[in-house]
KOLVOVO-340583 format. One line per field, with one value per residue (C-alpha): residue number from 1; residue in one letter; x, y, z. Coordinates in Angstrom, 2 decimals, m for minus. Last residue first. Example, Ala and Ser with C-alpha at 12.3 -4.5 7.8 and 13.67 -1.06 7.14 Angstrom:
// KOLVOVO-340583
num = [2;1]
residu = [s;a]
xx = [13.67;12.30]
yy = [m1.06;m4.50]
zz = [7.14;7.80]
// end
This chain:
// KOLVOVO-340583
num = [311;310;309;308;307;306;305;304;303;302;301;300;299;298;297;296;295;294;293;292;291;290;289;288;287;286;285;284;283;282;281;280;279;278;277;276;275;274;273;272;271;270;269;268;267;266;265;264;263;262;261;260;259;258;257;256;255;254;253;252;251;250;249;248;247;246;245;244;243;242;241;240;239;238;237;236;235;234;233;232;231;230;229;228;227;226;225;224;223;222;221;220;219;218;217;216;215;214;213;212;211;210;209;208;207;206;205;204;203;202;201;200;199;198;197;196;195;194;193;192;191;190;189;188;187;186;185;184;183;182;181;180;179;178;177;176;175;174;173;172;171;170;169;168;167;166;165;164;163;162;161;160;159;158;157;156;155;154;153;152;151;150;149;148;147;146;145;144;143;142;141;140;139;138;137;136;135;134;133;132;131;130;129;128;127;126;125;124;123;122;121;120;119;118;117;116;115;114;113;112;111;110;109;108;107;106;105;104;103;102;101;100;99;98;97;96;95;94;93;92;91;90;89;88;87;86;85;84;83;82;81;80;79;78;77;76;75;74;73;72;71;70;69;68;67;66;65;64;63;62;61;60;59;58;57;56;55;54;53;52;51;50;49;48;47;46;45;44;43;42;41;40;39;38;37;36;35;34;33;32;31;30;29;28;27;26;25;24;23;22;21;20;19;18;17;16;15;14;13;12;11;10;9;8;7;6;5;4;3;2;1]
residu = [e;i;y;v;y;d;f;n;m;y;g;d;t;a;r;i;e;v;l;n;k;g;a;k;f;p;i;g;t;l;r;i;k;s;w;s;s;g;t;k;s;f;k;i;s;y;y;n;n;n;v;v;l;r;n;y;v;s;s;s;n;p;n;n;f;k;i;k;l;n;y;l;g;a;k;s;m;n;v;y;a;d;v;r;t;r;q;s;n;h;h;s;k;t;f;k;v;y;g;n;g;s;y;y;k;v;s;t;g;v;s;s;y;g;y;r;t;g;k;e;l;e;v;y;v;g;g;t;k;r;v;t;s;s;s;n;s;s;s;s;s;s;k;k;t;t;t;k;k;t;t;t;k;k;t;t;t;k;n;s;s;s;s;s;p;c;a;f;k;s;p;g;n;v;i;c;w;k;v;q;k;l;v;g;k;s;l;h;d;a;s;l;y;r;f;a;e;v;s;l;d;v;n;g;y;g;c;s;r;c;k;d;v;v;l;a;s;l;s;r;g;n;e;a;n;s;l;k;i;k;l;g;c;y;q;k;a;n;s;k;n;l;i;d;a;s;l;a;v;y;y;p;i;g;s;v;s;s;p;v;n;s;a;y;d;q;c;f;p;d;k;t;s;y;e;d;g;p;g;g;y;y;t;i;r;s;a;q;y;y;d;a;s;v;l;s;t;l;a;t;i;t;l;s;i;l;s;f;f;k;m]
xx = [25.88;26.62;27.83;29.93;29.90;31.89;35.11;37.93;41.57;43.82;43.83;46.68;44.63;41.21;38.06;35.26;32.33;29.38;27.31;24.68;20.98;18.83;20.14;23.86;26.52;29.76;32.05;32.78;34.27;35.86;35.83;37.74;36.35;38.00;37.36;39.51;41.61;44.78;43.81;46.45;45.84;43.87;45.25;42.59;42.81;39.64;38.17;35.23;33.29;30.22;31.59;34.81;36.60;40.07;42.52;45.88;47.53;48.90;51.25;51.34;48.15;44.89;43.13;39.48;37.16;34.10;33.97;32.46;31.17;30.43;28.14;28.39;25.22;22.44;19.19;16.96;19.86;19.44;22.21;23.79;26.24;29.79;32.40;35.87;38.68;39.82;39.33;42.27;43.01;41.53;43.07;43.74;44.02;42.30;39.49;36.91;33.35;31.43;28.75;24.99;24.41;27.06;30.42;31.39;33.70;36.12;35.15;32.07;33.35;31.67;33.85;36.01;38.89;37.45;34.06;31.31;27.83;26.54;24.89;28.16;28.74;25.95;25.54;24.15;22.23;21.95;20.64;18.06;18.48;18.23;19.45;21.24;22.41;18.79;17.87;17.89;21.66;24.60;22.91;22.77;20.32;19.06;15.57;15.49;15.00;13.18;14.02;11.25;12.42;12.92;10.72;11.17;8.01;8.63;8.18;6.55;6.37;3.61;4.85;4.04;7.58;8.69;6.91;9.58;12.29;14.60;17.76;21.16;22.86;20.52;21.52;18.79;15.11;14.46;17.74;17.89;18.63;18.96;19.56;20.51;23.77;22.88;25.68;25.73;23.62;23.31;20.96;18.25;15.08;13.56;16.86;15.35;13.81;16.94;19.11;16.97;16.92;20.66;21.30;22.43;25.85;25.45;27.50;27.78;31.55;33.03;32.27;35.12;34.80;31.06;29.39;26.61;23.04;20.95;17.51;15.67;12.91;12.03;11.54;11.06;10.68;12.57;15.77;15.03;15.74;14.60;16.15;14.76;16.97;15.46;17.44;19.12;22.57;22.68;23.00;24.13;27.12;28.40;31.77;32.15;31.88;29.28;29.95;33.56;32.77;30.15;26.72;25.75;22.17;19.24;16.12;15.36;16.19;16.78;20.43;21.04;23.20;24.30;20.95;20.25;17.09;19.03;21.28;24.95;26.72;24.94;25.69;28.96;27.27;28.63;27.27;25.70;29.20;29.55;27.20;29.60;30.00;26.46;25.10;25.61;26.57;24.99;25.92;24.69;27.22;27.18;24.75;22.53;21.64;18.04;17.28;19.87;17.39;15.24;18.13;19.46;16.03;15.84;19.25;18.33;15.05;16.92;19.51;16.79;14.99;18.26;19.01;15.56;16.13;19.50;17.91]
yy = [168.75;165.51;166.27;163.70;164.06;164.37;162.45;162.10;161.06;158.13;156.01;155.81;153.97;154.02;153.77;156.38;154.76;155.83;152.99;154.08;153.13;154.58;156.40;155.95;158.25;159.42;161.84;164.91;167.19;166.56;169.23;169.12;170.59;171.59;171.05;172.47;170.92;170.67;170.78;168.70;168.23;165.29;163.74;161.72;158.44;158.01;154.56;153.81;150.62;152.18;155.46;154.88;157.74;156.84;157.88;159.68;161.71;165.26;166.13;166.64;164.62;166.14;165.68;166.80;166.22;167.59;165.87;167.78;166.15;167.26;165.13;163.42;161.75;159.33;160.79;160.33;159.36;157.06;157.07;154.13;154.43;153.24;153.52;152.04;150.22;147.33;143.89;141.44;141.89;145.36;147.58;151.27;152.36;155.12;156.14;158.52;158.92;162.06;163.11;163.47;165.74;168.32;168.67;171.83;170.54;167.57;165.40;163.79;160.53;157.53;154.53;152.94;150.62;147.83;148.37;151.03;151.16;154.70;156.96;158.60;159.31;161.86;161.68;165.11;165.46;168.49;171.93;172.47;169.69;165.92;163.97;160.66;158.27;157.43;156.59;153.14;153.20;150.81;148.63;151.25;150.25;153.81;155.34;158.85;161.91;165.12;168.77;171.06;173.50;177.02;180.06;183.60;185.70;189.37;191.78;195.13;195.29;194.53;194.35;191.03;189.75;193.28;193.11;190.91;193.42;192.08;190.43;191.98;192.02;189.37;186.67;185.98;185.23;187.48;189.15;192.98;195.58;199.30;200.84;204.45;203.98;202.02;201.18;200.11;203.10;201.55;198.98;201.63;199.57;200.95;200.49;197.84;196.02;195.91;195.16;192.11;191.00;191.28;189.30;191.44;192.05;193.38;195.72;195.10;195.19;196.02;193.76;192.15;188.69;188.52;185.55;183.45;182.25;184.61;184.54;187.78;190.03;193.34;197.02;200.12;203.56;205.36;206.70;204.98;201.57;198.73;195.29;192.27;189.14;185.69;182.83;180.09;180.74;183.14;181.36;178.11;179.97;181.12;179.33;179.00;182.70;185.46;188.86;189.56;187.87;190.51;189.05;187.60;188.03;186.30;187.45;185.79;182.15;179.99;181.02;179.93;176.94;174.43;174.85;176.81;175.43;172.69;175.23;174.83;173.23;175.28;178.45;179.33;179.49;176.81;178.38;181.87;183.33;181.49;184.04;186.94;187.96;189.31;189.67;187.45;190.29;193.36;196.30;197.83;200.22;202.05;199.65;200.80;197.83;197.62;196.49;199.02;201.74;200.88;201.05;204.25;205.89;204.73;206.25;209.56;209.74;209.06;211.73;214.29;213.45;213.80;217.10;218.42;217.38;219.12;222.34]
zz = [102.42;104.34;107.82;109.67;113.47;116.67;116.07;118.62;118.36;119.18;116.02;113.54;110.94;112.58;110.48;110.26;108.45;106.38;104.93;102.37;102.20;99.41;96.30;95.96;97.39;95.68;97.58;95.42;98.07;101.49;104.20;107.50;110.68;113.94;117.62;120.39;123.17;121.07;117.37;115.61;111.92;110.61;107.49;105.70;103.79;101.76;101.03;98.72;99.27;100.96;102.21;104.18;105.89;107.07;109.74;109.63;112.36;112.61;115.41;119.22;119.59;120.87;117.51;117.74;114.81;112.96;109.55;106.61;103.49;99.90;97.82;94.42;93.28;93.97;95.22;98.26;100.50;103.48;106.03;107.82;110.60;111.30;113.98;113.79;115.59;113.43;114.92;115.01;118.69;119.31;116.70;115.95;119.57;121.67;119.29;120.71;119.49;120.49;122.96;123.24;120.21;119.35;120.99;122.76;125.44;125.27;128.29;126.73;125.24;123.59;122.88;120.13;120.93;118.73;117.18;117.42;115.84;115.38;117.95;119.02;115.30;114.87;111.10;110.24;106.98;104.67;103.72;106.44;108.93;108.72;111.70;111.35;114.12;115.01;118.56;120.12;120.40;119.94;117.37;114.64;111.93;111.63;111.56;110.13;112.28;111.50;112.11;110.82;108.23;109.45;108.99;110.29;110.04;109.28;112.17;112.88;116.67;119.12;122.66;124.41;124.64;125.57;128.94;130.41;129.63;126.92;128.23;127.35;130.75;132.16;129.70;127.08;127.48;124.46;123.57;123.34;120.72;120.10;116.66;115.95;114.08;110.93;108.53;104.86;103.79;100.34;101.78;102.15;101.90;105.11;107.03;109.33;106.34;104.17;107.18;108.04;104.38;104.03;107.23;110.09;111.73;115.30;117.48;121.21;121.35;117.94;114.98;112.97;114.60;114.07;115.75;114.29;114.43;116.64;115.00;114.16;115.48;113.85;114.58;112.40;113.98;111.21;112.86;116.19;114.66;116.93;117.16;118.94;119.14;119.31;120.67;118.64;120.10;123.05;126.38;124.65;123.24;126.66;126.82;123.08;122.38;121.90;123.54;122.44;119.14;118.21;117.51;114.18;112.99;111.26;109.37;106.04;106.89;103.81;103.48;107.08;106.17;108.82;110.55;113.73;115.45;117.35;119.05;120.06;117.12;114.46;116.45;114.67;111.25;108.83;105.66;105.33;104.95;101.67;100.03;100.41;96.78;96.68;100.27;103.30;105.60;107.19;109.44;112.70;114.30;117.67;119.32;122.13;124.30;125.34;128.89;130.07;129.10;132.11;134.57;133.12;133.45;137.05;137.83;136.17;138.10;141.36;140.63;139.87;143.12;145.05;143.35;144.28;147.95;147.93;146.68]
// end
């Protein structure tokens, strides 16, 4: 009798070990539908994975993981990886891209794109919630990693497509690589690759920057030279564009610095952020077709700039 119990216990333990490769979610929901289109912009993972663009509206299958699993400290372990989901209710499975975090999701639950939910629910969006879905991350952290054999398992999937990232040649003299990177939906101006003047240098001590670092201003002037960083970006069409500046202001209060696009000056109040990064959005900035000069110029100085994103 004891021997039989031991065998039963061993079998139970092995079964638990195998099932741990696929996490059983209690709720699978979706976002990015009618009235929620803006949620597809600025996904959390855009700063941590090169294959996650600033807008994921062109990607059919993507997901947001619960915020108590995905955060800044482990973003590079999850962001841009492939998640496999399987719905035991109807036998449907798919693969999707991890692009965002869901603050309202309970631990281990997943928010899907509309198309991913549509497929996994067998065209039953009206359900709103799926409760028989297991998931794992391909090459992800051990707790949620797919078993090695799952990469070769055949599942019904829909191909996820992203635009190829290309670089444009820049006139920056401080780096041999381009200061602009085109991604789906817009252009990133990586400021650490631009041309720097005055008390402007490249920093890496503030965590979670994109690219190879960020630009830090320590004083507004060096002798008679204004502290600034600039880069050139080529635009295919003239028009009014929206911009986002990713910044870190470690001061005890807000400070002012300027954005200059060609000959247009914009004085910007940057709120204090402590040790974190934040973004400020400007709308209706005119650009001309061809080469444009984008510059961050110190007024108060002493703060950090990661990139300018042109939507």
